FIZADREN-899653 format. One line per 3 residues: number of its first residue (from 1); their letters; for each residue z, y, x of N, C-alpha, C. Coordinates in pm, whole numbers, plus 50000, padded with zeros to 5 digits. Layout:
NUM	A	Z/Y/X/Z/Y/X/Z/Y/X  ...
This chain:
1	XXX	76091/82740/87573/76194/82731/87423/76240/82907/87509  76242/82998/87337/76320/83131/87381/76413/83058/87301  76558/83121/87353/76726/83116/87294/76729/83223/87253
4	XXX	76798/83222/87138/76805/83345/87043/76932/83336/87007  77049/83426/87011/77158/83410/87010/77205/83541/86889  77261/83434/86799/77310/83536/86652/77402/83546/86651
7	XXX	77532/83629/86670/77680/83725/86647/77685/83672/86489  77735/83581/86461/77809/83560/86297/77978/83595/86293  78038/83691/86256/78132/83713/86223/78202/83622/86090
10	XXX	78274/83547/86064/78404/83555/86018/78484/83557/85946  78496/83689/85802/78610/83691/85836/78682/83647/85632  78809/83652/85677/78848/83535/85561/79006/83621/85438
13	XXX	78919/83701/85377/79010/83766/85308/79104/83666/85119  78999/83570/85164/79091/83460/85090/79221/83394/85168  79296/83277/85109/79361/83202/85149/79369/83069/85175
16	XXX	79279/83048/85345/79201/82992/85406/79284/82972/85509  79254/82807/85582/79332/82823/85723/79172/82833/85807  79141/82948/85868/79094/82905/85975/79032/82826/86067
19	XXX	79160/82777/86101/79151/82654/86213/79041/82568/86160  79094/82532/86019/79012/82354/85983/78843/82397/85977  78875/82576/85945/78701/82652/85906/78598/82596/86027
22	XXX	78686/82707/86139/78648/82669/86308/78577/82582/86363  78698/82454/86362/78667/82328/86421/78555/82273/86368  78534/82242/86196/78394/82243/86123/78243/82269/86167
25	XXX	78256/82402/86145/78134/82502/86235/78142/82460/86407  78238/82469/86519/78179/82470/86601/78158/82325/86656  78215/82209/86556/78155/82075/86573/78020/82071/86558
28	XXX	78002/82062/86433/77911/82001/86413/77740/82116/86355  77775/82304/86347/77665/82315/86325/77648/82485/86389  77658/82443/86561/77641/82507/86669/77444/82612/86661
31	XXX	77393/82538/86620/77230/82666/86591/77116/82571/86530  77014/82639/86506/76898/82538/86478/76744/82570/86554  76652/82517/86495/76578/82531/86597/76401/82529/86537
34	XXX	76322/82661/86577/76219/82635/86494/76131/82667/86551  76013/82602/86539/75911/82615/86687/75976/82578/86831  75927/82745/86856/75986/82704/87058/76108/82852/87049
37	XXX	76133/82829/86930/76305/82956/86954/76415/82855/86902  76554/82838/87010/76647/82789/86957/76737/82890/86873  76787/82900/86750/76878/82993/86725/76967/82952/86748
40	XXX	77087/83013/86815/77252/82980/86889/77284/83065/86793  77415/82982/86708/77548/83082/86669/77620/83144/86682  77663/83245/86734/77796/83246/86747/77903/83298/86728
43	XXX	77965/83195/86710/78034/83191/86588/78227/83288/86588  78266/83405/86551/78387/83469/86578/78463/83422/86412  78563/83381/86399/78642/83365/86298/78789/83445/86304
46	XXX	78793/83527/86222/78886/83659/86241/78941/83664/86136  79028/83753/86084/79112/83744/85955/79100/83921/85954  79098/83970/85864/79090/84112/85830/79152/84213/85902
49	XXX	79078/84295/85963/79143/84421/86092/79223/84504/85967  79253/84642/86057/79305/84701/85925/79274/84785/85847  79122/84847/85922/78997/84919/85789/78964/84825/85701
52	XXX	78896/84684/85733/78861/84576/85625/78942/84559/85510  79113/84517/85570/79208/84504/85488/79263/84624/85389  79227/84761/85410/79236/84898/85343/79140/84853/85233
55	XXX	79015/84851/85260/78856/84841/85250/78927/84734/85058  78945/84586/85109/78938/84522/85033/79018/84523/84870  79152/84596/84977/79268/84640/84892/79250/84715/84803
58	XXX	79218/84795/84818/79186/84928/84778/79076/84932/84654  78970/84870/84654/78843/84868/84638/78798/84738/84528  78761/84757/84425/78749/84648/84296/78628/84629/84292
61	XXX	78475/84684/84365/78392/84628/84320/78319/84624/84492  78255/84486/84420/78121/84470/84556/78063/84607/84621  77988/84624/84519/77943/84772/84555/78008/84862/84646
64	XXX	78085/84908/84594/78192/85022/84691/78233/84960/84836  78252/84797/84825/78331/84725/84975/78220/84732/85028  78101/84676/85016/78006/84698/85079/77937/84837/85143
67	XXX	77936/84917/85052/77966/85066/85096/78034/85119/85223  78178/85035/85172/78274/85141/85229/78250/85046/85439  78255/84890/85390/78225/84865/85531/78112/84898/85638
70	XXX	77996/84957/85555/77879/84960/85643/77906/85114/85746  78033/85250/85656/78015/85306/85721/78141/85275/85858  78187/85178/85837/78230/85158/85969/78137/85094/86146
73	XXX	78211/85137/86240/78118/85191/86285/78094/85077/86387  78176/84991/86392/78179/84799/86432/78096/84755/86414  78064/84763/86237/77971/84686/86199/77844/84716/86142
76	XXX	77824/84816/86281/77666/84874/86232/77576/84798/86367  77584/84721/86396/77541/84684/86518/77387/84551/86451  77284/84615/86563/77189/84533/86486/77147/84374/86519
79	XXX	77174/84256/86397/77149/84141/86444/77270/84088/86438  77378/84151/86415/77509/84094/86388/77496/84051/86235  77588/83962/86211/77569/83913/86030/77717/83901/86003
82	XXX	77798/83948/85928/77896/83916/85865/77938/83852/85769  78014/83756/85730/78045/83684/85616/78202/83699/85595  78204/83753/85440/78347/83739/85410/78409/83668/85324
85	XXX	78480/83589/85366/78554/83481/85217/78644/83561/85142  78582/83569/85024/78655/83627/84898/78752/83542/84787  78862/83589/84766/78908/83529/84667/78832/83542/84545
88	XXX	78822/83392/84483/78684/83400/84324/78746/83456/84208  78678/83529/84152/78653/83619/84047/78796/83806/84055  78784/83840/84159/78853/83902/84205/78786/83999/84202
91	XXX	78659/84081/84232/78556/84132/84275/78458/84185/84161  78444/84315/84113/78323/84260/84051/78217/84274/84103  78126/84211/84045/78019/84168/84096/77997/84087/84202
94	XXX	78084/84002/84227/78119/83864/84281/78133/83752/84195  78033/83754/84105/78046/83658/83983/78008/83544/84046  77861/83550/84199/77852/83416/84195/77869/83351/84311
97	XXX	77854/83247/84340/77906/83170/84479/77891/83257/84595  77774/83311/84657/77695/83349/84726/77679/83535/84669  77698/83594/84751/77626/83749/84742/77570/83816/84831
100	XXX	77457/83877/84859/77393/83956/84985/77452/84119/84978  77488/84134/85087/77471/84296/85032/77376/84372/85086  77381/84500/85107/77274/84586/85141/77274/84622/85304
103	XXX	77406/84597/85367/77366/84617/85509/77402/84473/85545  77436/84444/85656/77468/84289/85675/77588/84214/85703  77607/84240/85573/77726/84167/85485/77667/84047/85408
106	XXX	77748/83931/85385/77755/83872/85246/77859/83819/85231  77905/83786/85084/78020/83747/85041/77974/83594/84971  78095/83505/85028/78127/83375/84952/78271/83329/84852
109	XXX	78231/83376/84751/78340/83324/84628/78398/83235/84653  78533/83168/84676/78643/83115/84717/78758/83064/84635  78784/82928/84608/78943/82935/84590/79034/82867/84721
112	XXX	79180/82956/84678/79252/82941/84763/79290/82749/84820  79247/82779/84928/79193/82615/85051/79117/82555/85006  79035/82585/84937/78897/82508/84899/78804/82507/85042
115	XXX	78773/82430/85049/78673/82337/85177/78550/82265/85178  78589/82206/85026/78449/82165/84993/78414/82263/84819  78259/82276/84837/78196/82354/84682/78139/82273/84662
118	XXX	78105/82196/84564/78032/82143/84474/77901/82037/84598  78046/81940/84626/78007/81836/84698/77971/81882/84867  77978/81955/84879/77937/82074/85043/78036/82104/85153
121	XXX	78028/82112/85202/78166/82165/85304/78100/82300/85261  78207/82395/85309/78228/82495/85284/78154/82569/85423  78178/82528/85538/78093/82535/85690/77929/82519/85639
124	XXX	77930/82392/85540/77786/82409/85505/77735/82588/85445  77795/82556/85361/77769/82660/85301/77736/82801/85322  77816/82860/85439/77806/82887/85556/77715/82943/85581
127	XXX	77646/82835/85696/77538/82839/85772/77409/82853/85669  77404/82793/85513/77296/82791/85496/77272/82968/85435  77385/83013/85399/77380/83179/85362/77352/83266/85514
130	XXX	77400/83201/85676/77315/83243/85764/77189/83228/85781  77108/83084/85710/76998/83092/85762/76877/83179/85726  76963/83198/85571/76891/83247/85448/76895/83458/85526
133	XXX	76953/83461/85571/76991/83611/85600/76893/83598/85735  76844/83480/85811/76728/83532/85957/76606/83515/85897  76590/83390/85739/76467/83355/85663/76428/83377/85592
136	XXX	76436/83504/85544/76453/83551/85385/76342/83478/85311  76345/83424/85133/76287/83315/85072/76238/83400/84994  76075/83394/84927/76056/83439/84794/76127/83364/84693
139	XXX	76163/83438/84574/76209/83344/84466/76086/83320/84424  76140/83206/84319/76048/83122/84269/75982/83179/84198  75989/83288/84072/75924/83392/83991/75883/83529/84045
142	XXX	75808/83590/84043/75745/83741/84056/75706/83814/83981  75715/83939/83925/75664/84034/83833/75484/84071/83944  75493/84008/84048/75360/84083/84088/75237/83930/84106
145	XXX	75110/84007/84076/75000/83901/84078/74983/83911/84264  74929/83816/84276/74905/83790/84417/74786/83668/84456  74662/83711/84426/74599/83632/84414/74539/83590/84587
148	XXX	74617/83637/84706/74586/83614/84822/74606/83522/84884  74747/83509/84821/74890/83427/84907/74817/83442/85049  74900/83572/85126/74945/83554/85261/75078/83501/85267
151	XXX	74995/83457/85416/75157/83396/85432/75272/83473/85539  75345/83423/85591/75452/83523/85645/75386/83537/85804  75314/83510/85870/75214/83489/86011/75089/83601/85976
154	XXX	75110/83588/85882/74935/83730/85811/75031/83867/85854  75181/83825/85809/75161/83930/85750/75284/83998/85916  75289/83941/85971/75381/83981/86118/75312/84001/86180
157	XXX	75194/83931/86180/75033/84002/86282/75000/84144/86222  75049/84194/86090/74980/84316/86095/75108/84411/86133  75175/84378/86131/75315/84445/86247/75367/84428/86355
160	XXX	75222/84411/86377/75264/84392/86555/75237/84556/86649  75164/84607/86593/75153/84753/86678/75227/84859/86625  75330/84788/86534/75408/84912/86469/75389/85027/86444
163	XXX	75271/85052/86391/75182/85148/86318/75080/85133/86202  75157/85229/86104/75068/85150/85982/75017/85351/85935  74916/85298/85825/74870/85434/85733/74880/85408/85575
166	XXX	74948/85467/85496/74987/85397/85342/74890/85527/85278  74752/85463/85242/74733/85542/85157/74734/85537/84975  74790/85633/84921/74799/85605/84794/74685/85676/84726
169	XXX	74629/85615/84639/74539/85684/84577/74550/85725/84399  74545/85826/84399/74586/85825/84241/74461/85842/84138  74432/85764/84008/74322/85829/83937/74403/85823/83775
172	XXX	74363/85893/83702/74420/85939/83589/74278/85874/83496  74347/85806/83405/74246/85760/83293/74194/85867/83207  74205/86031/83201/74168/86124/83143/74142/86185/83272
175	XXX	74050/86272/83280/74012/86361/83403/74048/86469/83343  74052/86489/83218/74101/86616/83223/74307/86641/83230  74366/86569/83224/74504/86566/83315/74532/86551/83418
178	XXX	74443/86509/83502/74480/86488/83672/74536/86655/83730  74501/86764/83659/74529/86870/83669/74656/86893/83691  74706/86846/83535/74817/86880/83484/74905/86709/83571
181	XXX	74831/86639/83631/74964/86535/83707/75019/86631/83836  74923/86683/83847/74934/86761/84000/75073/86872/84034  75159/86894/83867/75179/87002/83860/75358/86946/83759
184	XXX	75302/86829/83758/75406/86767/83669/75533/86717/83774  75657/86604/83709/75748/86586/83789/75676/86431/83844  75599/86381/83805/75539/86237/83926/75548/86259/84009
187	XXX	75461/86344/84061/75351/86456/84169/75509/86446/84278  75576/86503/84203/75706/86526/84304/75795/86404/84308  75827/86365/84251/75831/86159/84233/75830/86108/84350
190	XXX	75647/86092/84361/75564/86031/84427/75640/86035/84606  75643/86216/84575/75691/86247/84718/75794/86201/84725  75913/86198/84642/76038/86185/84677/76074/86089/84807
193	XXX	76001/85948/84716/76010/85825/84683/75952/85777/84821  75819/85806/84860/75775/85760/84998/75825/85849/85087  75781/85991/85109/75827/86092/85206/76018/86076/85249
196	XXX	76059/86030/85186/76216/86054/85149/76321/85971/85162  76302/85895/85053/76375/85782/85021/76283/85623/85139  76211/85637/85109/76129/85558/85195/76130/85534/85409
199	XXX	76062/85680/85403/76004/85653/85546/76169/85699/85570  76226/85781/85573/76381/85837/85580/76455/85758/85568  76519/85738/85496/76634/85608/85415/76628/85478/85407
202	XXX	76541/85402/85433/76506/85297/85380/76495/85204/85532  76529/85274/85609/76532/85216/85761/76435/85153/85842  76249/85184/85759/76193/85135/85803/76145/85142/85960
205	XXX	76138/85329/85982/76112/85365/86107/76169/85278/86272  76290/85211/86201/76295/85098/86364/76217/85039/86344  76130/84983/86227/76065/84876/86249/75887/84941/86302
208	XXX	75877/85013/86195/75704/85109/86210/75696/85214/86191  75572/85319/86256/75594/85445/86257/75480/85430/86140  75539/85521/85992/75452/85518/85928/75413/85617/85883
211	XXX	75273/85652/85835/75218/85789/85798/75146/85721/85666  75164/85849/85545/75179/85818/85383/75043/85971/85407  74956/85915/85322/74880/85993/85277/74819/85993/85096
214	XXX	74845/86044/85002/74796/86056/84906/74705/86152/84874  74621/86115/84757/74484/86186/84742/74432/86129/84609  74408/86275/84559/74362/86243/84396/74197/86168/84370
217	XXX	74157/86061/84297/74048/86034/84302/74025/86028/84141  73886/86155/84167/73811/86234/84028/73683/86150/83979  73699/86139/83833/73547/86070/83807/73547/85936/83891
220	XXX	73619/85846/83908/73616/85725/84003/73577/85614/83908  73602/85600/83769/73510/85526/83659/73481/85571/83552  73369/85486/83525/73301/85590/83391/73368/85535/83297
223	XXX	73397/85615/83184/73442/85624/83052/73495/85532/83019  73432/85446/82955/73453/85336/82886/73463/85167/82991  73479/85199/83107/73497/85079/83216/73623/84998/83166
226	XXX	73706/85024/83180/73877/85009/83162/73863/84930/82970  73794/85014/82896/73766/84885/82755/73713/84797/82777  73581/84808/82816/73473/84692/82865/73551/84575/82914
229	XXX	73662/84623/83005/73704/84508/83071/73801/84387/82984  73852/84477/82916/74025/84424/82860/74013/84316/82816  74107/84224/82770/74140/84068/82735/74144/84106/82574
232	XXX	74145/84035/82491/74195/84085/82300/74223/83967/82327  74370/84013/82284/74478/83906/82248/74507/83939/82068  74478/83802/82071/74500/83697/81907/74636/83784/81846
235	XXX	74768/83784/81928/74865/83793/81828/74861/83951/81843  74801/84071/81971/74844/84181/81937/74712/84249/81976  74623/84243/81867/74508/84324/81913/74510/84449/82016
238	XXX	74622/84499/81938/74656/84743/82013/74663/84712/82168  74757/84562/82225/74757/84530/82353/74663/84583/82475  74653/84646/82516/74554/84674/82654/74595/84586/82782
241	XXX	74497/84492/82769/74533/84402/82882/74401/84374/82999  74437/84423/83069/74324/84459/83189/74307/84299/83243  74190/84203/83243/74195/84099/83296/74206/84109/83445
244	XXX	74289/84040/83527/74315/84027/83660/74159/83912/83774  74044/83862/83704/73965/83834/83734/73854/83960/83703  73896/84026/83671/73807/84184/83707/73845/84322/83743
247	XXX	73947/84251/83812/73996/84346/83977/73921/84379/84081  73865/84279/84114/73745/84266/84231/73623/84390/84169  73615/84422/84024/73524/84537/84009/73537/84619/83964
250	XXX	73691/84672/83951/73756/84773/83925/73769/84839/84079  73770/84765/84232/73809/84832/84395/73641/84816/84373  73564/84751/84333/73410/84834/84394/73415/84935/84374
253	XXX	73442/84988/84207/73433/85093/84177/73481/85228/84203  73552/85194/84279/73641/85302/84323/73609/85364/84475  73531/85246/84533/73568/85183/84724/73456/85314/84705
256	XXX	73363/85370/84706/73273/85511/84729/73356/85639/84743  73450/85658/84654/73544/85780/84648/73658/85775/84750  73688/85657/84789/73868/85615/84884/73807/85671/85019
259	XXX	73895/85747/85111/73855/85811/85230/73933/85686/85361  73785/85647/85383/73851/85554/85505/73925/85566/85613  74054/85498/85677/74070/85509/85794/74101/85405/85839
262	XXX	74137/85385/85926/74198/85300/86037/74174/85124/85977  74129/84996/85947/74116/84918/85820/74233/84865/85878  74215/84840/86084/74336/84767/86124/74489/84774/86121
265	XXX	74506/84911/86087/74640/84960/86066/74658/85028/85908  74568/84996/85769/74573/85091/85690/74595/84993/85569  74698/85053/85439/74729/84975/85303/74712/85056/85243
268	XXX	74625/84985/85110/74578/85087/85069/74688/85060/84919  74686/85165/84808/74769/85127/84718/74706/85253/84624  74657/85139/84532/74630/85254/84404/74695/85230/84277
271	XXX	74696/85354/84274/74776/85386/84162/74665/85428/83992  74728/85300/83898/74594/85403/83790/74697/85444/83628  74687/85560/83599/74761/85634/83533/74685/85653/83347
274	XXX	74772/85602/83289/74637/85562/83136/74713/85707/83095  74587/85772/82998/74619/85895/82881/74711/85864/82824  74766/85996/82785/74849/86063/82700/74857/85952/82553
277	XXX	74701/85970/82507/74707/85917/82381/74686/85743/82376  74624/85680/82476/74625/85566/82495/74756/85492/82477  74694/85297/82496/74862/85243/82497/74913/85224/82604
280	XXX	74991/85140/82691/75012/85070/82814/74931/84975/82868  74853/84974/82980/74820/84921/83039/74842/84781/83080  74815/84667/83087/74869/84568/83164/74751/84473/83211
283	XXX	74821/84425/83331/74716/84328/83407/74737/84216/83294  74656/84113/83307/74669/84003/83252/74596/83846/83315  74642/83810/83346/74619/83642/83372/74628/83563/83277
286	XXX	74458/83486/83244/74425/83401/83130/74464/83271/83166  74471/83273/83296/74552/83092/83347/74670/83059/83298  74748/83186/83314/74865/83135/83385/74951/83234/83235
289	XXX	74861/83341/83153/74913/83386/83035/75038/83536/83079  75015/83479/83230/75141/83592/83267/75076/83754/83273  75179/83856/83242/75128/84019/83269/75223/84083/83341
292	XXX	75126/84196/83414/75165/84234/83504/75114/84414/83536  75230/84461/83590/75156/84605/83580/75158/84598/83736  75130/84546/83792/75102/84532/83965/75040/84420/84029
295	XXX	74874/84402/84118/74848/84341/84121/74832/84325/84291  74832/84215/84381/74805/84267/84531/74678/84195/84546  74562/84313/84637/74425/84316/84612/74440/84214/84741
298	XXX	74326/84138/84807/74324/84086/84898/74325/84150/85022  74271/84229/85061/74248/84320/85235/74378/84363/85190  74540/84382/85260/74639/84468/85254/74604/84606/85134
301	XXX	74629/84551/85044/74674/84663/84905/74657/84640/84796  74681/84716/84722/74779/84680/84592/74716/84790/84458  74755/84718/84338/74674/84808/84275/74789/84818/84133
304	XXX	74855/84926/84086/74981/84927/84002/74907/85049/83886  75007/84992/83808/74972/85079/83617/75107/85156/83607  75061/85251/83584/75206/85366/83610/75258/85401/83470
307	XXX	75265/85319/83302/75208/85353/83252/75392/85474/83186  75532/85381/83250/75652/85393/83208/75756/85497/83358  75830/85581/83265/75903/85647/83415/75933/85558/83496
310	XXX	75967/85416/83529/76045/85362/83642/75933/85297/83702  75780/85286/83693/75693/85169/83727/75647/85224/83839  75631/85366/83895/75605/85334/84045/75710/85319/84110
313	XXX	75871/85376/84078/75939/85321/84153/75964/85204/84222  75923/85116/84112/76011/84970/84134/75864/84903/84191  75702/84950/84111/75589/84918/84210/75590/84974/84343
316	XXX	75609/85048/84377/75650/85076/84509/75733/85023/84621  75822/85049/84541/75956/84898/84633/75878/84780/84705  75834/84715/84565/75752/84598/84537/75667/84583/84644
319	XXX	75553/84679/84665/75428/84682/84771/75435/84662/84921  75589/84726/84925/75666/84793/85076/75709/84640/85119  75753/84569/84976/75872/84483/85065/75771/84348/85072
322	XXX	75638/84319/84988/75542/84256/85048/75420/84270/85210  75418/84437/85174/75397/84472/85347/75475/84425/85473  75621/84416/85407/75636/84328/85615/75661/84213/85564
325	XXX	75642/84142/85421/75708/84062/85482/75795/83959/85384  75879/84071/85308/75983/84036/85247/75966/83991/85116  76046/83883/85024/76003/83830/84926/76089/83963/84822
328	XXX	76034/83954/84667/76034/84023/84571/76196/83982/84540  76314/84119/84543/76428/84023/84539/76415/84031/84363  76455/83933/84315/76515/83919/84105/76630/83855/84090
331	XXX	76701/83815/84211/76793/83756/84192/76959/83824/84197  77029/83778/84083/77126/83845/84029/77246/83875/84172  77202/83786/84240/77293/83728/84364/77247/83852/84507
334	XXX	77223/83995/84455/77179/84095/84539/77270/84176/84536  77301/84276/84600/77355/84449/84602/77270/84550/84629  77134/84477/84669/77050/84599/84677/76970/84625/84621
337	XXX	76999/84694/84514/76944/84798/84384/76895/84901/84334  76910/84947/84488/76821/85156/84516/76786/85158/84596  76838/85029/84725/76744/85035/84835/76597/85013/84815
340	XXX	76520/84989/84944/76397/84903/84932/76435/84790/85040  76484/84804/85128/76557/84646/85219/76685/84648/85279  76764/84566/85256/76901/84576/85313/76861/84557/85479
343	XXX	77003/84565/85538/76944/84530/85652/76955/84476/85744  76981/84378/85653/76965/84195/85717/76823/84260/85725  76781/84208/85616/76630/84184/85585/76573/84215/85771
346	XXX	76589/84376/85687/76510/84448/85849/76518/84332/85979  76665/84368/85977/76700/84267/86135/76541/84151/86149  76588/84041/86071/76534/83945/86011/76401/83966/86040
349	XXX	76296/84108/85996/76131/84086/86074/76200/84153/86180  76225/84261/86199/76200/84307/86342/76247/84165/86481  76334/84124/86419/76341/83972/86491/76223/83876/86527
352	XXX	76160/83847/86427/76061/83749/86395/75921/83876/86472  75912/83918/86437/75817/84085/86500/75807/84035/86660  75955/84052/86722/75971/84090/86833/75965/83903/86879
355	XXX	75974/83789/86837/75939/83704/86915/75818/83702/86901  75730/83741/86807/75570/83688/86796/75517/83805/86879  75549/83927/86925/75509/83956/87058/75558/83959/87142
358	XXX	75626/83880/87234/75685/83787/87307/75595/83680/87328  75557/83626/87223/75468/83506/87235/75271/83537/87261  75279/83652/87170/75144/83716/87208/75123/83770/87314
361	XXX	75202/83802/87394/75230/83902/87522/75143/83737/87606  75273/83658/87621/75272/83514/87740/75121/83449/87733  75090/83452/87610/74975/83376/87566/74859/83465/87621
364	XXX	74854/83642/87618/74797/83668/87666/74732/83683/87844  74899/83712/87928/74906/83654/88058/74814/83534/88080  74882/83441/87993/74849/83306/88014/74669/83269/88024
367	XXX	74555/83397/87961/74448/83309/87938/74381/83445/88035  74453/83576/88109/74378/83645/88243/74423/83525/88338  74528/83470/88350/74577/83360/88458/74497/83199/88468
370	XXX	74429/83175/88369/74337/83095/88366/74204/83140/88402  74150/83250/88355/74046/83323/88360/74013/83340/88577  74162/83395/88632/74151/83412/88759/74081/83246/88795
373	XXX	74176/83172/88729/74130/83045/88839/74008/82970/88828  73933/83035/88668/73817/83013/88688/73710/83071/88746  73747/83209/88718/73656/83274/88817/73689/83395/88964
376	XXX	73688/83285/89061/73783/83356/89185/73720/83458/89209  73614/83544/89232/73571/83599/89263/73538/83767/89163  73658/83739/89051/73621/83869/88964/73733/83960/89004
379	XXX	73751/84098/88960/73813/84209/89063/73887/84223/88957  73997/84251/88977/74117/84294/88887/74164/84439/88934  74141/84571/88865/74168/84667/88888/74329/84687/88911
382	XXX	74377/84770/89049/74489/84783/89025/74600/84837/88901  74503/84892/88841/74595/84951/88713/74625/84849/88639  74595/84776/88615/74533/84641/88547/74666/84547/88570
385	XXX	74614/84518/88710/74733/84447/88782/74873/84448/88726  74890/84593/88766/75032/84691/88759/75080/84661/88590  74951/84624/88533/75023/84633/88374/75086/84523/88309
388	XXX	75002/84395/88397/74948/84262/88397/75167/84228/88447  75209/84294/88604/75320/84304/88680/75434/84336/88502  75427/84474/88451/75489/84504/88393/75477/84441/88279
391	XXX	75405/84375/88193/75411/84303/88092/75551/84200/88120  75522/84126/88241/75586/83993/88294/75781/84028/88284  75727/84117/88336/75903/84169/88368/75962/84231/88231
394	XXX	75905/84291/88168/75942/84365/88005/75928/84222/87906  75850/84136/87897/75861/84031/87851/76046/83923/87869  76040/83928/88033/76195/83851/88036/76332/83924/88009
397	XXX	76283/84065/88037/76429/84135/87978/76437/84115/87814  76322/84135/87772/76338/84111/87636/76359/83955/87610  76339/83892/87685/76412/83726/87643/76557/83700/87695
400	XXX	76579/83801/87775/76719/83798/87821/76816/83822/87704  76754/84017/87620/76820/84026/87541/76849/83968/87422  76757/83904/87386/76765/83809/87297/76877/83663/87313
403	XXX	76869/83633/87446/76984/83507/87447/77122/83604/87449  77107/83691/87477/77292/83710/87491/77278/83866/87305  77217/83828/87266/77222/83870/87107/77214/84018/87059
406	XXX	77118/84118/87177/77109/84206/87178/76964/84212/87115  76963/84272/86951/76796/84237/86926/76754/84414/86893  76841/84491/86909/76778/84664/86940/76657/84640/87036
409	XXX	76732/84635/87163/76727/84646/87261/76561/84512/87336  76625/84430/87233/76480/84306/87243/76383/84318/87173  76364/84419/87057/76241/84452/87049/76151/84564/87091
412	XXX	76254/84676/87138/76183/84769/87207/76134/84704/87316  76210/84642/87414/76150/84600/87547/76040/84458/87502  75995/84377/87415/75888/84322/87344/75800/84369/87292
415	XXX	75826/84509/87230/75696/84602/87232/75619/84673/87304  75692/84734/87397/75665/84750/87542/75524/84653/87640  75595/84549/87622/75517/84419/87689/75404/84407/87624
418	XXX	75398/84400/87494/75291/84340/87362/75217/84434/87429  75196/84579/87474/75120/84727/87439/75105/84688/87593  75210/84669/87689/75112/84637/87867/75008/84502/87836
421	XXX	75092/84412/87787/74930/84303/87812/74801/84339/87695  74840/84374/87629/74685/84410/87545/74569/84448/87602  74698/84563/87684/74577/84718/87785/74523/84597/87865
424	XXX	74572/84493/87944/74524/84489/88051/74409/84349/87987  74482/84267/87875/74357/84177/87810/74233/84249/87767  74236/84373/87694/74121/84394/87665/74049/84513/87741
427	XXX	74113/84545/87849/74075/84656/87935/73933/84635/88004  73802/84710/87974/73676/84693/87989/73628/84625/88131  73667/84670/88217/73661/84645/88341/73655/84503/88360
430	XXX	73761/84468/88287/73801/84315/88298/73704/84237/88225  73632/84317/88118/73548/84197/88040/73392/84224/88119  73391/84325/88149/73243/84301/88214/73224/84211/88335
433	XXX	73355/84221/88413/73299/84067/88522/73348/83990/88481  73408/83968/88320/73407/83853/88299/73351/83672/88317  73212/83705/88322/73152/83565/88365/73015/83607/88469
436	XXX	73034/83590/88628/72992/83594/88651/72951/83506/88828  72929/83329/88777/72935/83261/88902/72850/83316/88984  72840/83184/89097/72755/83181/89169/72580/83159/89108
439	XXX	72587/83064/89075/72403/83037/89046/72370/83161/88964  72456/83260/88903/72448/83386/88888/72393/83485/88951  72490/83432/89070/72460/83584/89196/72300/83548/89220
442	XXX	72271/83380/89263/72142/83353/89297/72042/83424/89238  72060/83347/89145/71868/83461/89032/71872/83557/89018  71985/83693/89043/72001/83829/89012/71945/83846/89211
445	XXX	71997/83826/89284/71961/83886/89428/71847/83771/89529  71804/83666/89443/71739/83565/89571/71591/83689/89502  71536/83697/89410/71416/83740/89396/71389/83858/89444
448	XXX	71525/83940/89496/71500/84074/89590/71457/84065/89750  71520/83960/89772/71533/83936/89895/71462/83908/89997  71373/83741/89897/71288/83701/89952/71162/83762/89981
451	XXX	71127/83854/89895/70977/83896/89988/71000/83967/90141  71133/84009/90140/71163/84057/90283/71218/83979/90344  71228/83869/90336/71317/83773/90432/71197/83698/90487
454	XXX	71059/83661/90393/70963/83532/90425/70899/83595/90605  70854/83740/90578/70763/83830/90679/70865/83847/90781  71014/83862/90800/71119/83811/90913/71164/83701/90921
457	XXX	71150/83576/90869/71144/83466/90901/71057/83400/91000  70931/83493/91006/70774/83457/90989/70762/83544/91162  70803/83644/91156/70815/83725/91228/70884/83624/91378
460	XXX	71057/83630/91314/71119/83559/91412/71068/83422/91497  71004/83310/91340/70928/83228/91450/70883/83216/91589  70726/83347/91504/70651/83388/91650/70703/83460/91742
463	XXX	70771/83463/91739/70885/83577/91846/70934/83428/91968  71014/83295/91910/71062/83209/91941/70977/83090/92042  70844/83122/91976/70730/83043/92019/70673/83096/92119
466	XXX	70636/83279/92135/70614/83315/92229/70757/83266/92370  70844/83301/92299/70898/83244/92432/70891/83155/92519  70929/83059/92443/70912/82921/92507/70772/82920/92599
469	X	70683/82986/92557/70600/82978/92613/70562/83035/92768
């Protein structure tokens, strides 16, 4: 059982008796269990400090408050959550009971001395808020077609190596417009959104080493390919609806034009740009009657149509959230409007990846231990033994950091432990001697020594008989 301490600071801006709330939380809601992980909440109940009081008194918008709180050095600790209890209807943007910030903050609107909210205690509402921030959940509706339904575990396993190549393939419906596209503002927008907003400003570098490559695909589709795969809508004959059932045909058609990379670490995003003289193109699911301009492909990738100015901005953000296993944000109770991810969302992914890395590390080391028990004469090189000891030490240090609530250091150590264990587990010298039991040794060496041993034994027998005479 791995213990993961979650530091949670509850700050009351509203008029509440914090002693009542502290007693309720401390006595009944100390933590939770998920699989082999025990989440322990380290609660702190505070009145606002001087800087916080100034922010909440001077600013009237939660957007501004959220940004100002993030500038405080004491509020930038990875994995540390802050829950602010704010007076109801006092701030712009706090119309919902719970509002999640873009950093590590959440805001709960309460009335004066209100401890029961909709037949639930305020303490339960706080814990529910914390659990959502630990494990973000998908919203019920989505503007993204997904026929593969990857679960969270598959997403996490994709992030284990902390490296990824994102390939953006751009296809223009009119080949003659391809050259104009390279000189247009759209290409600059792609570079700004990918290289600046995503790589430098989103915080993804904390989790992944990302490399982005953009390429144009010329003559990837036949002139009539799109038109021949459209769905004819009785309600709107002019609508260009591309059937989602034909997306595999689309991918097969462009496959030969795509430059292949390391498939284990690659994510392929295809951007289709309709011609200026054509109507907007939209994906259409005949079974659900839903429309979308984005589609998740079965093998770590997606296809999107760039009709309007904001399509790439919205689509790229959506795909990148799906890439690291985060839900598509459509709720009105979030302040994440221009960011790819909230910091608490990245913390949740980093925490899950660290736990999975530790699990994989211990599993690999256990497999090697079982192998040594079954094959007693197997040879372990000193270098591989060193990697195994290193992985054990790093894993223990990472677990200790999780128990102290130090998420940043725990993730750094778990990544190193995972790499060391994988190096040891898949070392060719270890695999070469994986199966070499005694019966196989006899089968190999007996035919070699038998022709020599028979004459030798006969000579020894003859000498012994001669000595006896």
